[in-house]
MIPAMAR-846532 format. One line per field, with one value per residue: residue number from 1; z, y, x of N, C-alpha, C in turn. Coordinates in steps of 0.05 Angstrom, whole numbers, always signed. Atoms other than C-alpha are relative to their C-alpha. Example, Ala and Ser with C-alpha at 12.3 -4.5 7.8 and 13.67 -1.06 7.14 Angstrom:
num 1 / 2
n_Z +0 / -1
n_Y -24 / -24
n_X +18 / -16
ca_Z +156 / +143
ca_Y -90 / -21
ca_X +246 / +273
c_Z +0 / +14
c_Y +24 / +22
c_X +18 / -15
END
This chain:
num 1 / 2 / 3 / 4 / 5 / 6 / 7 / 8 / 9 / 10 / 11 / 12 / 13 / 14 / 15 / 16 / 17 / 18 / 19 / 20 / 21 / 22 / 23 / 24 / 25 / 26 / 27 / 28 / 29 / 30 / 31 / 32 / 33 / 34 / 35 / 36 / 37 / 38 / 39 / 40 / 41 / 42 / 43 / 44 / 45 / 46 / 47 / 48 / 49 / 50 / 51 / 52 / 53 / 54 / 55 / 56 / 57 / 58 / 59 / 60 / 61 / 62 / 63 / 64 / 65 / 66 / 67 / 68 / 69 / 70 / 71 / 72 / 73 / 74 / 75 / 76 / 77 / 78 / 79 / 80 / 81 / 82 / 83 / 84 / 85 / 86 / 87 / 88 / 89 / 90 / 91 / 92 / 93 / 94 / 95 / 96 / 97 / 98 / 99 / 100 / 101
n_Z -10 / +17 / -5 / +27 / -5 / +14 / -33 / +3 / -12 / -22 / -1 / -13 / -28 / -26 / +20 / -15 / -15 / -8 / +12 / +1 / -15 / +17 / -2 / +38 / +11 / -8 / -20 / +21 / -14 / +16 / -4 / +8 / +12 / -7 / +31 / +16 / +5 / -10 / -20 / -15 / +16 / -6 / -24 / -1 / +3 / -24 / -3 / +7 / -5 / -37 / -2 / -9 / +27 / -6 / +30 / +3 / +18 / +9 / -2 / -10 / -13 / +7 / +37 / -5 / -3 / -30 / +5 / -23 / -4 / -20 / +10 / -7 / -10 / -35 / -14 / -15 / -8 / -19 / +10 / +21 / -17 / -9 / +21 / +4 / -13 / +7 / +16 / -1 / -6 / +13 / +36 / +8 / +21 / -14 / +15 / +26 / -1 / +1 / -3 / +16 / +35
n_Y +8 / +29 / +21 / +23 / +3 / +4 / +9 / +2 / +5 / -8 / +5 / +24 / +4 / -1 / +6 / +4 / +30 / +8 / +28 / -23 / -7 / +22 / -16 / -14 / -20 / -7 / -30 / +10 / -25 / -14 / -15 / -26 / -18 / -18 / -13 / +20 / +19 / +2 / +11 / +31 / +17 / -2 / +16 / +35 / +19 / -14 / +14 / +28 / +2 / +7 / +32 / -12 / -3 / -15 / +0 / -27 / -13 / -35 / +1 / -18 / -32 / -31 / +8 / +11 / +36 / +11 / +31 / +9 / +29 / +0 / +27 / +25 / +23 / +6 / +7 / -5 / -9 / +10 / +7 / -18 / -31 / +3 / +8 / -34 / -8 / +18 / -25 / -27 / +10 / +15 / -19 / -34 / -1 / -19 / +0 / +25 / -3 / +33 / +0 / +32 / +10
n_X -31 / -7 / -19 / -16 / -12 / -34 / -22 / -28 / -4 / -8 / -32 / -12 / -10 / +24 / +26 / +26 / +18 / +36 / +23 / +28 / +21 / +35 / +28 / -10 / +3 / -19 / -10 / -29 / -16 / -6 / -23 / -6 / +17 / -17 / +13 / -18 / +7 / -38 / -5 / +7 / -20 / -23 / +2 / +6 / -23 / -8 / -9 / +4 / -28 / +2 / +17 / +22 / +15 / +20 / +10 / +20 / +18 / +10 / +22 / +11 / -1 / -3 / -9 / -5 / -6 / -8 / -9 / +9 / -8 / -3 / -3 / +19 / +16 / +4 / +20 / +16 / -19 / -17 / -22 / -18 / -29 / -28 / -40 / -12 / -21 / -32 / -12 / -14 / -27 / -28 / +9 / +4 / +19 / +9 / +25 / +20 / +23 / +18 / +19 / +13 / -3
ca_Z +1157 / +1116 / +1137 / +1100 / +1138 / +1118 / +1172 / +1173 / +1181 / +1246 / +1261 / +1292 / +1349 / +1393 / +1359 / +1395 / +1453 / +1459 / +1445 / +1409 / +1441 / +1445 / +1444 / +1372 / +1396 / +1391 / +1434 / +1392 / +1420 / +1379 / +1376 / +1329 / +1294 / +1248 / +1164 / +1136 / +1116 / +1105 / +1169 / +1197 / +1148 / +1172 / +1249 / +1229 / +1200 / +1263 / +1303 / +1264 / +1280 / +1359 / +1341 / +1355 / +1299 / +1284 / +1225 / +1190 / +1187 / +1139 / +1165 / +1145 / +1165 / +1127 / +1056 / +1091 / +1103 / +1177 / +1185 / +1246 / +1267 / +1316 / +1343 / +1350 / +1380 / +1467 / +1483 / +1531 / +1556 / +1618 / +1573 / +1520 / +1575 / +1603 / +1538 / +1517 / +1583 / +1575 / +1503 / +1526 / +1578 / +1545 / +1469 / +1490 / +1463 / +1488 / +1472 / +1453 / +1474 / +1481 / +1445 / +1396 / +1320
ca_Y +1836 / +1787 / +1747 / +1710 / +1678 / +1655 / +1599 / +1602 / +1546 / +1518 / +1517 / +1464 / +1500 / +1499 / +1491 / +1512 / +1468 / +1491 / +1439 / +1468 / +1455 / +1401 / +1452 / +1480 / +1540 / +1569 / +1617 / +1648 / +1709 / +1761 / +1786 / +1845 / +1889 / +1933 / +1973 / +1943 / +1891 / +1900 / +1899 / +1846 / +1805 / +1823 / +1809 / +1744 / +1718 / +1749 / +1702 / +1645 / +1649 / +1644 / +1586 / +1624 / +1593 / +1646 / +1652 / +1715 / +1740 / +1796 / +1832 / +1880 / +1953 / +2003 / +2018 / +1991 / +1913 / +1899 / +1834 / +1812 / +1759 / +1719 / +1645 / +1591 / +1533 / +1549 / +1520 / +1569 / +1637 / +1615 / +1586 / +1649 / +1705 / +1656 / +1642 / +1717 / +1737 / +1686 / +1714 / +1779 / +1759 / +1714 / +1749 / +1835 / +1823 / +1893 / +1883 / +1808 / +1808 / +1722 / +1732 / +1680 / +1648
ca_X +2169 / +2217 / +2286 / +2337 / +2384 / +2458 / +2487 / +2559 / +2590 / +2611 / +2699 / +2736 / +2755 / +2693 / +2619 / +2548 / +2529 / +2456 / +2410 / +2348 / +2287 / +2229 / +2178 / +2216 / +2211 / +2280 / +2326 / +2389 / +2443 / +2443 / +2521 / +2517 / +2468 / +2483 / +2464 / +2531 / +2535 / +2609 / +2632 / +2592 / +2622 / +2682 / +2660 / +2631 / +2700 / +2719 / +2702 / +2682 / +2772 / +2752 / +2707 / +2651 / +2592 / +2549 / +2506 / +2465 / +2410 / +2375 / +2321 / +2273 / +2272 / +2247 / +2267 / +2329 / +2364 / +2377 / +2444 / +2446 / +2496 / +2478 / +2479 / +2430 / +2389 / +2388 / +2325 / +2299 / +2316 / +2356 / +2403 / +2421 / +2422 / +2482 / +2524 / +2500 / +2550 / +2602 / +2604 / +2616 / +2669 / +2704 / +2694 / +2700 / +2635 / +2589 / +2513 / +2495 / +2422 / +2378 / +2321 / +2269 / +2286
c_Z -15 / +10 / -15 / +22 / -22 / +21 / -21 / +2 / +24 / -4 / +30 / +22 / +11 / -18 / +28 / +20 / +10 / -20 / -8 / +21 / -4 / -14 / -33 / +9 / +19 / +5 / -24 / +21 / -31 / +4 / -12 / -17 / -28 / -46 / -19 / -7 / -5 / +17 / +31 / -8 / +16 / +40 / +1 / -5 / +29 / +28 / -1 / +11 / +34 / +3 / +13 / -25 / +11 / -25 / -8 / -10 / -11 / +9 / -13 / -8 / -22 / -24 / +20 / +10 / +31 / -5 / +28 / +7 / +41 / +6 / +16 / +16 / +36 / -9 / +19 / +5 / +17 / -25 / -32 / +24 / +9 / -23 / -13 / +16 / +2 / -28 / +4 / +27 / -4 / -44 / +13 / -17 / +19 / -16 / -3 / +29 / -3 / -21 / -31 / -26 / -16
c_Y -26 / -5 / -22 / -8 / -35 / -17 / -1 / -28 / -12 / -13 / -23 / +3 / -7 / +5 / +1 / -20 / +13 / -17 / +11 / -12 / -2 / +28 / +18 / +23 / +11 / +39 / +5 / +25 / +13 / +17 / +25 / +12 / +23 / +4 / -9 / -6 / -20 / -11 / -20 / -33 / -10 / -17 / -33 / -8 / -1 / -27 / -29 / -13 / -1 / -18 / -1 / -18 / +19 / +3 / +25 / +1 / +25 / +4 / +17 / +25 / +14 / -3 / -16 / -40 / -2 / -20 / +25 / -33 / -8 / -38 / -14 / -9 / +0 / -3 / +21 / +25 / +12 / +1 / +21 / +10 / -9 / +2 / +22 / +13 / -10 / +9 / +21 / -1 / -12 / +19 / +34 / +0 / +22 / -12 / -13 / +8 / -37 / +24 / -11 / +15 / +16
c_X +19 / +31 / +19 / +20 / +27 / +16 / +23 / +15 / +22 / +43 / +5 / +0 / -24 / -30 / -21 / -6 / -19 / -10 / -32 / -4 / -22 / -16 / -2 / -13 / +26 / +5 / +14 / +14 / +4 / +33 / +1 / -25 / +17 / -9 / +18 / +0 / +33 / +14 / -17 / +1 / +27 / +2 / +0 / +16 / +8 / +1 / -14 / +34 / -4 / -22 / -21 / -25 / -23 / -17 / -20 / -17 / -5 / -35 / -11 / -23 / +0 / +1 / +41 / +11 / +13 / +21 / +22 / +16 / -8 / +4 / -22 / -3 / +4 / -28 / -20 / +12 / +19 / +39 / +21 / +7 / +28 / +19 / -4 / +15 / +24 / +12 / +17 / +30 / +24 / +13 / +13 / -22 / -15 / -23 / -15 / -25 / -13 / -19 / -12 / +5 / -18
END
C-alpha cells in the first residue's frame, strides 16, 4: 500500500493547535475519504476557507486510489478524538475519525 501526501498551506484565520508527539508517533484526524479527487479537493478548499489546516493524502486501495483529507499533528489519540468532536460540532462535519499517521 502506498501513500502520497500533499500538504495544503494553512490559512491565516486559524492554525491547528495540535503538537507533534515527542515519541515520533503522530496522530491525525481524518475528515473525509473518497475515490473522487475532485469532490475531495472542493471540500479541502471549503475547509481551508474556514481556517482548517488540512492535508490531502492519497492511499492505494486495490485498483483505485482513495483521497483522504486529514488534520495532522496530534500527539495522541485523546487529542485527536477531542479535535474530531470539536470539528464535527463547529463545522457541521460528520464522521471525522482519528488514526495514526
